[in-house]
N, C-alpha and C positions, 0 to 999 in steps of 0.2 A: 480507470482513466478519469472518472469524475473527481476523485480525490486529488489527482495530480493537477487537473485544471484549476481546482479550487486553491491549491497551494501556490500556483503561479499567480493567480489573482491576489492572493494574500500578500505575497512578497513584493508586489508592485509598489506598495506603499512604504516599503522599508527604506531607511536612509541610504543614500548613495555609498556611504562608507561600509555598508554591510554587503555590497555587491559581491565581494569575494569571500564573505563570511557566511552568516546565516542564510542570506538569500540563496546563494549557490548551494549550500548544504541541503536546505529544504527542497529546492527544486530537483536536485539530483536524487535525493532519497525518494521523493514522491514519484518521479518518472521511472526510477529503478524498479518499483513495485510492479507496475504494469508491464514493463519491459521483460522482467524475469518470468512473469506468468506467460507472456506470449512466447518467449524463447523456449521455455520448458515445454509448452504445448506443441511446439514444432519439432521436438526431439523424437527419436524413434523408440524410446522405451519409457515405461512408467517410472522406473527408478530415476532416470534423468529428470523427468518431469517433476517428481517429488523433490529432488535436490534444488531445482530452480524455484519451486514454491517455497522451500525453506529459506532460500536466499531472499525471496520477496518478503517473507516474514521478518527477516533481519532488517531489511530496508524500512519496513513499516515501523519497527521499534526505534530505529534511528530517527525517522521522521517525527514520531511522537516526542522523542527527547528534544529535538530542535524546536518543536512547537512549544513545549513547556519552557525551554530556555528563552525563547522569544517573548513569551508571556511574562516570565519572571523578570526580564530586563525592561519590560514596558513597551516592547515593539508592537505587540498586539494585545488587544483588550481581552478580558476574561471570556466574554461571550463568544468572541471569534475563535479563541483557542478551544473552548469547549465544543464548538460546532465541528471543528476539524477533528478533535479527538473522538467525538461520537462517530463521525464518519469512518475514522480509521479503525475503530472498534468493530464496525460492521465489516470492513474489508478483512480484518483479522479473523473474524468468524467464518467468512467465506473461504479464506485460505486454509484454515484448520479443517473445515468440512470437506473441502476438495481433497486435501491430503488423506484424510480418513477414508474417503470414498475410493480413492485409487488404491490405497493399501488393503482395503477389505475386499476388493473385487477379486473373484476367483481367477480371472484372466485379465489383469490390468494392462491397459495400453495407454499410450500418450494421447489417444483420441477421446479420453474421458470428457464428458460434457463440462464446459466451463460454467461456473455459477453466474446467475443473473442478479441484478439489483433486487428483483422481487424475491429471489430465494434468500438473499441476505437478510431481508426484512421479514422472513417467515411466510411469504405469500406464494410459495411454489405453485 
């Protein structure tokens, strides 16, 4: 959720002509990450949950691509792009860890514990 909020703030400064371009793409990809994690968690099987987590991973890669494009076209500064990309790397680690945890569980269920920001930074 923090990444999505940050992306919304980031795109507020984009030019009006990008409203239906990169602004929309970044916002949709960022919100899709959190939405897919939540929707998968609400499903009745671990398999469905993992599928939604993989969709979230795809949205994360899409977001990273749009951030790089925004940086390359001069819409955002290097430091701002780097900050978003570092945060997205942490989210990617959380997603990969959660998928592995569910797949390794002897009796996986959709009720697996969601990762916290502390866990993503190695402070479980």
